[in-house]
C-alpha positions in Angstrom: -73.3 -2.3 72.1 -71.3 0.4 73.7 -68.9 2.1 71.3 -66.1 4.3 72.6 -65.7 6.9 69.9 -62.5 8.8 69.3 -62.2 12.2 70.9 -60.9 13.6 67.7 -61.7 12.6 64.1 -59.5 10.1 62.4 -58.8 7.8 65.3 -59.8 4.2 65.5 -62.9 3.0 67.4 -65.7 4.2 65.1 -69.1 2.5 65.3 -69.4 -0.1 62.5 -72.1 0.8 59.8 -75.5 -0.5 60.8 -74.7 -0.6 64.5 -75.8 1.8 67.2 -78.7 3.4 65.3 -81.9 4.8 66.6 -84.6 5.5 64.0 -82.8 7.2 61.2 -80.1 8.9 63.2 -76.9 6.9 63.9 -74.7 7.3 66.9 -72.1 8.9 64.6 -74.7 11.6 63.8 -75.4 12.1 67.5 -71.7 12.4 68.1 -71.5 15.0 65.3 -74.2 17.1 67.0 -72.3 17.0 70.3 -69.1 18.0 68.5 -70.9 21.0 66.9 -72.4 22.0 70.3 -68.9 22.4 71.8 -66.8 23.1 68.7 -69.1 25.7 67.1 -71.4 27.1 69.8 -69.1 27.0 72.9 -65.7 27.5 71.3 -66.6 30.0 68.6 -70.0 31.3 69.5 -71.2 30.2 66.1 -74.8 28.9 66.4 -76.0 28.3 62.9 -75.2 24.6 62.9 -76.6 24.0 66.3 -80.0 25.8 66.3 -82.0 22.8 64.9 -80.1 20.3 67.0 -81.6 21.2 70.3 -85.3 20.6 70.9 -87.2 23.6 72.4 -88.5 21.4 75.1 -85.2 19.9 76.0 -84.7 19.2 79.7 -81.5 20.2 81.4 -80.5 18.4 84.6 -77.8 19.9 86.9 -77.2 19.4 90.7 -80.6 17.8 91.4 -82.6 20.5 89.6 -84.2 20.2 86.2 -85.7 22.8 83.9 -86.8 23.1 80.3 -84.2 24.6 78.0 -83.7 24.9 74.3 -81.5 26.6 71.7 -82.3 30.1 73.0 -81.2 29.2 76.5 -78.0 27.6 75.1 -77.2 30.8 73.2 -77.8 32.9 76.3 -75.7 30.6 78.5 -72.8 30.6 76.0 -73.0 34.4 75.7 -72.9 34.9 79.5 -69.9 32.5 79.9 -68.0 34.1 77.0 -68.6 37.6 78.4 -66.8 36.5 81.6 -64.3 34.2 79.8 -63.8 35.5 76.3 -61.2 32.8 75.5 -63.4 30.0 76.8 -62.5 26.7 75.1 -63.9 23.2 75.6 -61.7 20.2 74.8 -63.5 16.9 74.2 -61.4 14.4 76.0 -63.7 11.4 75.4 -67.0 10.6 73.7 -69.0 7.5 74.3 -72.2 6.8 72.4 -74.8 4.1 72.5 -78.3 4.2 70.9 -79.9 7.5 71.7 -77.2 8.7 74.2 -73.8 10.4 74.0 -71.5 10.9 77.0 -68.8 13.6 76.9 -65.8 14.0 79.2 -64.7 17.6 78.8 -62.1 20.1 80.0 -62.8 23.7 79.7 -60.2 26.5 80.0 -60.4 30.3 79.9 -59.3 33.5 81.4 -61.6 35.4 83.8 -61.9 38.8 82.1 -65.4 39.9 83.0 -67.8 39.7 85.9 -69.0 36.2 86.7 -71.8 35.6 89.2 -70.9 38.8 91.0 -67.2 38.3 91.0 -65.2 41.0 89.2 -62.6 39.9 86.7 -59.6 38.3 88.3 -57.6 37.7 85.1 -56.9 34.2 86.4 -56.7 31.2 84.0 -59.1 28.4 84.8 -59.2 24.7 83.9 -62.2 22.7 84.9 -63.2 19.1 84.2 -66.8 18.1 83.5 -69.0 15.5 82.1 -72.2 16.0 80.0 -74.7 13.4 78.9 -77.1 13.9 76.0 -80.2 12.0 75.0 -81.6 12.3 71.5 -85.0 11.8 69.9 -85.9 12.4 66.3 -82.4 13.7 65.7 -82.5 16.4 68.3 -81.1 16.7 71.9 -84.1 16.3 74.2 -82.3 15.9 77.5 -78.9 17.0 79.0 -77.2 16.1 82.3 -74.2 18.0 83.5 -71.7 17.1 86.2 -69.1 19.8 86.7 -66.6 20.7 89.3 -67.8 24.1 90.3 -65.7 24.0 93.5 -62.6 23.7 91.4 -63.7 26.7 89.3 -64.2 28.9 92.4 -61.0 27.7 94.0 -59.1 28.9 90.9 -60.9 32.3 90.9 -60.7 33.2 94.6 -58.0 35.6 95.8 -54.8 34.1 97.1 -55.2 33.1 100.7 -59.0 33.4 100.8 -60.8 30.5 102.4 -63.7 28.7 100.7 
């Protein structure tokens, strides 16, 4: 059963009790973890509620490459992004959960106020769409796939008139 969960609490479409569970953790619990990853860690740089949710051996997949990541890597990544984009904010546009998986369609926004990958602050606002997919085991994130539009990010940061 695929359950399209509401992007924001309180909307219709919740998984009925007893459906979509894996072991002792329900799809609702998986969704709650993903909400904390973006709402707490990414949007507020508050990591307390996320530390135990990401397995130290979690595998991150991005653009054909895979590497082992964990909570420490997430904290480092969030810190680097927030140094360059202090007002970074993720909006969860959609969440879909089934069994041990959660898919998130996201939009992130921010203002480029610090160096990012060698580019000095441009003070430009960005808006980028992305999708992330999470797999859970024993109540923790064990695998993440990210599909983002890095081209759109760089298009928004480059000086006017510059070519890609």
